[in-house]
VOPAGU-2260 file (C-alpha; in pm, 1 decimal, decimal comma):
REM VOPAGU-2260
SITE   aa  ch    i         X         Y         Z
SITE  MET   A    0   -2598,5   -4951,5  -20612,2
SITE  THR   A    1   -2807,1   -4877,0  -20307,8
SITE  THR   A    2   -2840,2   -5099,6  -19998,7
SITE  SER   A    3   -3098,6   -5101,9  -19731,9
SITE  THR   A    4   -3011,6   -5026,0  -19368,9
SITE  GLY   A    5   -3057,8   -5387,6  -19277,9
SITE  GLN   A    6   -2821,4   -5508,4  -19552,2
SITE  ARG   A    7   -2562,9   -5251,4  -19451,5
SITE  GLU   A    8   -2581,5   -5359,9  -19085,7
SITE  LYS   A    9   -2551,6   -5723,3  -19184,7
SITE  TRP   A   10   -2245,5   -5642,1  -19399,1
SITE  GLU   A   11   -2094,8   -5438,2  -19121,4
SITE  HIS   A   12   -2141,5   -5732,4  -18880,8
SITE  PHE   A   13   -1973,2   -5976,0  -19119,9
SITE  PHE   A   14   -1694,2   -5729,1  -19183,5
SITE  ALA   A   15   -1626,6   -5694,6  -18809,5
SITE  LEU   A   16   -1608,2   -6074,4  -18784,6
SITE  LEU   A   17   -1364,5   -6069,2  -19068,2
SITE  ILE   A   18   -1146,5   -5820,5  -18888,6
SITE  GLU   A   19   -1160,6   -6028,8  -18576,8
SITE  TYR   A   20   -1068,2   -6341,8  -18778,2
SITE  LYS   A   21    -775,5   -6147,3  -18926,6
SITE  LYS   A   22    -650,2   -6047,8  -18582,4
SITE  LYS   A   23    -655,4   -6404,5  -18467,5
SITE  THR   A   24    -496,8   -6560,0  -18787,8
SITE  GLY   A   25    -302,1   -6276,6  -18942,5
SITE  HIS   A   26    -482,8   -6298,0  -19272,2
SITE  CYS   A   27    -829,1   -6269,3  -19442,0
SITE  ASP   A   28    -819,9   -6607,5  -19630,2
SITE  VAL   A   29   -1122,6   -6753,8  -19459,9
SITE  PRO   A   30   -1193,9   -7113,4  -19570,9
SITE  GLN   A   31   -1538,9   -7136,2  -19728,7
SITE  ASN   A   32   -1664,6   -7379,1  -19463,9
SITE  CYS   A   33   -1541,3   -7163,0  -19171,8
SITE  SER   A   34   -1798,4   -7039,8  -18915,8
SITE  VAL   A   35   -1723,9   -6778,9  -18647,1
SITE  ASN   A   36   -1970,5   -6747,5  -18359,5
SITE  SER   A   37   -2218,4   -6967,5  -18556,3
SITE  VAL   A   38   -2195,2   -6721,8  -18857,0
SITE  ARG   A   39   -2084,8   -6866,1  -19192,7
SITE  LEU   A   40   -1800,4   -6618,1  -19243,5
SITE  GLY   A   41   -1632,9   -6828,6  -19517,1
SITE  LYS   A   42   -1943,2   -6822,2  -19726,3
SITE  TRP   A   43   -1971,4   -6449,5  -19677,0
SITE  VAL   A   44   -1615,8   -6402,1  -19783,9
SITE  ASN   A   45   -1678,2   -6610,9  -20097,5
SITE  HIS   A   46   -1982,2   -6397,4  -20180,4
SITE  GLN   A   47   -1772,4   -6081,8  -20154,7
SITE  ARG   A   48   -1530,1   -6223,4  -20415,4
SITE  HIS   A   49   -1814,8   -6332,2  -20637,6
SITE  HIS   A   50   -1979,7   -5987,9  -20630,3
SITE  TYR   A   51   -1642,1   -5819,9  -20684,2
SITE  ARG   A   52   -1573,6   -6024,8  -20995,5
SITE  ARG   A   53   -1907,6   -5933,7  -21135,2
SITE  ASN   A   54   -1866,0   -5558,5  -21053,2
SITE  LYS   A   55   -2160,6   -5576,2  -20812,5
SITE  LEU   A   56   -1976,0   -5490,9  -20495,6
SITE  PRO   A   57   -2005,9   -5123,9  -20405,3
SITE  ASP   A   58   -1688,2   -4912,0  -20423,5
SITE  ASP   A   59   -1702,0   -4825,2  -20059,4
SITE  ARG   A   60   -1699,6   -5194,8  -19965,6
SITE  VAL   A   61   -1419,1   -5272,8  -20207,9
SITE  LYS   A   62   -1207,4   -4988,7  -20054,3
SITE  ARG   A   63   -1268,7   -5111,5  -19698,2
SITE  LEU   A   64   -1188,7   -5475,3  -19787,8
SITE  GLN   A   65    -871,0   -5364,8  -19968,1
SITE  GLU   A   66    -769,5   -5162,3  -19662,6
SITE  ILE   A   67    -742,1   -5476,7  -19464,0
SITE  TYR   A   68    -551,5   -5655,3  -19738,1
SITE  PHE   A   69    -842,0   -5877,4  -19843,0
SITE  HIS   A   70    -746,8   -6116,2  -20128,7
SITE  TRP   A   71    -986,8   -6109,0  -20428,3
SITE  VAL   A   72    -876,7   -6447,3  -20537,7
SITE  SER   A   73    -931,8   -6752,4  -20306,5
SITE  PRO   A   74    -614,7   -6885,7  -20149,6
SITE  ARG   A   75    -676,6   -7222,1  -20314,7
SITE  LEU   A   76    -679,4   -7065,2  -20664,7
SITE  THR   A   77    -375,8   -6847,5  -20573,6
SITE  ARG   A   78    -182,8   -7159,0  -20482,8
SITE  ILE   A   79    -257,2   -7311,1  -20826,4
SITE  VAL   A   80    -158,5   -6993,2  -21013,8
SITE  SER   A   81     167,0   -6949,2  -20811,4
SITE  VAL   A   82     383,2   -7191,9  -20998,1
SITE  SER   A   83     747,2   -7137,2  -21087,2
SITE  ASP   A   84     836,6   -6979,1  -21421,9
SITE  ASP   A   85     939,1   -7303,7  -21581,6
SITE  GLU   A   86     615,7   -7482,4  -21477,6
SITE  VAL   A   87     281,7   -7444,7  -21638,5
SITE  HIS   A   88     -22,4   -7569,4  -21463,4
SITE  PRO   A   89    -248,8   -7761,6  -21713,1
SITE  ASN   A   90    -569,9   -7570,3  -21618,0
SITE  ILE   A   91    -449,5   -7218,0  -21541,0
SITE  ASN   A   92    -238,4   -6972,7  -21738,9
SITE  PRO   A   93     -32,7   -6782,5  -21478,5
SITE  LYS   A   94      15,0   -6501,9  -21721,1
SITE  GLY   A   95    -359,2   -6480,9  -21769,3
SITE  VAL   A   96    -414,6   -6312,9  -21426,7
SITE  ASP   A   97    -563,3   -5975,2  -21465,2
SITE  SER   A   98    -396,8   -5772,0  -21193,7
SITE  ARG   A   99    -668,8   -5515,5  -21178,0
SITE  ARG   A  100    -936,8   -5766,9  -21092,6
SITE  ASN   A  101    -737,7   -6080,3  -21019,8
SITE  LYS   A  102    -930,6   -6264,1  -21286,5
SITE  VAL   A  103    -790,0   -6587,8  -21414,7
SITE  THR   A  104    -828,0   -6679,6  -21772,9
SITE  PRO   A  105    -794,0   -7038,4  -21902,5
SITE  PRO   A  106    -476,6   -7115,1  -22098,9
SITE  LYS   A  107    -488,0   -7074,3  -22471,9
SITE  LYS   A  108    -518,3   -7395,5  -22661,3
SITE  ALA   A  109    -202,7   -7492,4  -22848,0
SITE  SER   A  110    -223,7   -7466,7  -23220,7
SITE  SER   A  111    -225,2   -7799,0  -23413,4
SITE  GLU   A  112     125,5   -7729,1  -23532,6
SITE  LYS   A  113     260,0   -7690,6  -23177,0
SITE  ALA   A  114      57,4   -7996,7  -23065,1
SITE  VAL   A  115     217,3   -8202,5  -23338,2
SITE  LEU   A  116     563,0   -8080,1  -23251,7
SITE  LEU   A  117     508,5   -8158,3  -22883,7
SITE  ASN   A  118     383,9   -8502,8  -22957,9
SITE  SER   A  119     679,0   -8584,4  -23184,1
């Protein structure tokens, strides 16, 4: 995937802001509504995750974000997935997380037999 010089410079600017944000907060989990120096950094972070999930983020950018311990799953979703072993969140299957891409799959529907047993 090729990018123009202007796009590359814009990405570098946002990346520098992300590094600045990390230095101040200790993490890269920027809330989506967060702005830094009147720049919507949270929205940019969300776009990076979106492009990553769709394999549209160039490898060099993936590598640079991974080097600063960027989380590919939003912190809000991570909190939902991070439940104890004896709990199961009704909308997320914790075992459905793909560790390569941090994709979350919905839980499998219970078969009718299991549903009957559970309702008994």
